[in-house]
C-alpha positions in Angstrom: 6.0 -5.9 7.3 5.6 -9.6 8.4 2.7 -8.5 10.6 -0.9 -9.3 9.8 -3.3 -6.3 9.6 -5.5 -8.0 12.2 -5.2 -8.2 15.9 -4.7 -11.9 16.4 -1.8 -13.9 15.2 -2.4 -16.6 12.6 -0.4 -19.2 10.8 2.9 -18.3 12.7 2.6 -14.6 11.8 2.1 -11.9 14.5 -0.9 -9.6 14.5 -1.4 -6.1 15.8 -2.2 -7.2 19.3 1.4 -6.8 20.6 1.7 -3.1 19.6 0.1 -1.6 22.6 -2.7 0.0 20.6 -5.7 1.6 22.3 -8.6 -0.7 23.0 -11.6 -0.7 20.6 -9.8 0.3 17.5 -9.9 -1.8 14.3 -8.0 -1.8 11.1 -9.6 0.3 8.3 -8.4 -1.6 5.2 -5.7 -4.1 5.0 -2.0 -4.5 4.0 -0.7 -7.9 2.8 1.9 -9.5 5.1 4.6 -8.6 2.7 3.6 -5.0 2.2 4.6 -2.0 4.4 3.3 1.4 5.3 0.2 3.2 6.5 -2.5 1.2 8.2 -5.3 3.3 9.7 -6.9 2.1 12.9 -10.2 3.6 14.1 -12.9 3.2 16.6 -15.4 4.7 14.1 -17.2 1.9 12.4 -18.7 4.1 9.6 -15.2 5.4 8.8 -13.7 2.0 9.0 -16.4 0.6 6.5 -15.8 3.6 4.1 -12.1 3.3 4.0 -12.1 -0.5 3.7 -14.8 -0.6 0.9 -13.1 -1.3 -2.5 -15.1 1.3 -4.3 -15.1 4.0 -1.6 -13.2 6.5 -3.8 -10.8 7.2 -1.0 -7.4 7.8 -2.7 -4.5 5.5 -1.5 -1.0 6.3 -2.6 1.7 3.7 -2.9 5.4 3.7 -3.6 6.3 0.4 -5.5 9.8 -0.8 -6.2 9.4 -2.6 -9.5 11.7 -4.9 -11.5 12.4 -3.3 -14.8 12.3 0.3 -16.1 9.0 2.1 -16.1 8.6 3.8 -19.4 5.9 6.2 -20.6 4.0 3.3 -22.1 3.7 1.1 -19.1 2.9 4.1 -16.9 0.2 5.2 -19.4 -1.3 1.7 -19.3 -1.5 1.9 -15.5 -3.3 5.2 -15.8 -5.6 4.1 -18.7 -6.5 0.8 -17.1 -5.6 -2.8 -17.2 -7.9 -5.8 -17.3 -7.5 -8.0 -14.2 -9.4 -11.2 -13.5 -11.7 -9.5 -11.1 -12.3 -6.5 -13.5 -10.6 -3.4 -14.8 -8.3 -1.4 -12.7 -6.6 1.9 -13.2 -4.4 4.3 -11.4 -5.5 7.8 -11.0 -1.8 8.7 -11.1 1.3 6.8 -12.1 4.8 8.2 -12.4 8.4 7.2 -11.9 10.0 8.6 -8.8 13.5 8.6 -7.2 14.2 5.9 -4.5 12.8 7.2 -1.2 15.8 8.2 0.8 13.8 8.1 4.1 12.8 4.4 3.6 15.2 1.9 5.4 16.3 -1.5 4.1 13.6 -4.2 3.7 13.8 -7.3 5.8 14.1 -9.6 4.0 15.9 -7.8 1.3 14.2 -7.6 -2.1 15.7 -9.9 -4.7 18.2 -8.3 -6.9 19.2 -9.4 -10.5 22.3 -7.9 -12.1 20.7 -8.1 -15.5 17.4 -6.5 -14.6 17.3 -2.9 -13.0 14.7 -1.9 -10.4 13.1 1.5 -10.1 10.4 3.1 -8.0 7.0 4.3 -9.1 4.2 6.1 -7.3 0.6 5.1 -7.9 -2.6 6.7 -6.6 -5.6 4.4 -6.6 -9.2 5.3 -6.0 -10.1 1.9 -4.9 -8.4 -1.0 -3.1 -8.7 -4.6 -4.1 -6.7 -7.6 -3.0 -3.1 -7.3 -4.1 -4.2 -4.8 -6.8 -0.9 -2.8 -7.1 1.1 -6.0 -7.4 -1.3 -7.4 -10.0 -1.4 -4.2 -12.0 2.3 -3.7 -12.2 2.8 -7.3 -13.2 0.3 -6.9 -15.9 2.4 -4.1 -17.5 5.6 -6.1 -17.2 6.8 -4.5 -14.0 6.6 -7.0 -11.1 6.5 -5.3 -7.7 9.5 -6.2 -5.4 8.5 -3.8 -2.5 5.3 -2.1 -1.7 4.8 0.9 0.7 1.5 2.6 1.3 2.3 6.2 2.1 -1.2 7.8 2.1 -4.9 7.1 2.7 -7.1 10.1 1.9 -5.9 12.9 4.2 -3.7 10.7 6.3 0.0 10.3 5.5 2.7 7.9 6.8 4.9 10.9 7.6 8.0 10.0 9.6 6.6 6.9 11.3 9.0 3.9 11.5 7.8 0.3 11.2 5.8 -0.6 14.3 5.3 3.0 15.4 1.9 4.6 15.7 0.4 7.9 16.5 -3.1 9.3 17.2 -4.7 11.6 14.8 -7.8 13.7 15.0 -11.0 13.0 13.0 -10.9 13.3 9.2 -11.6 16.8 7.7 -15.3 17.3 6.6 -16.1 16.1 3.1 
């Protein structure tokens, strides 16, 4: 979080250049500066383009801490699809989940309101548009407070801490 998903810093925000990553790798997709989690880096241009393409069909799984209580109606609307300014968007799966015990505190902390509870939901998307999860949850009355991408296709965040990275093999066929 608070790192741009590009190699050069911009606007006072650091980029990926300071993490000691191998030369010749590029980000496959993006995370907003205020989002956390899995960012794939690859030296395979075709794979990078496939992952980054909004309509690639590669599933991306997110955990979102939302303001409010996600009921069956709101989760159903996320699965059925909502109308955003740039077209309809739907989650392939949406469900309430317990708070992830493995996730450390956010810096800066999320805002907390005594009169409005927050809860966690898991969303699986088959596309990835700019701030899509945040816009979808806001559309159903559940503004996102914290967003963590935990999976992209076959790759999972696993036990990586913020700023850590590991090398993986090529994607499985198919």
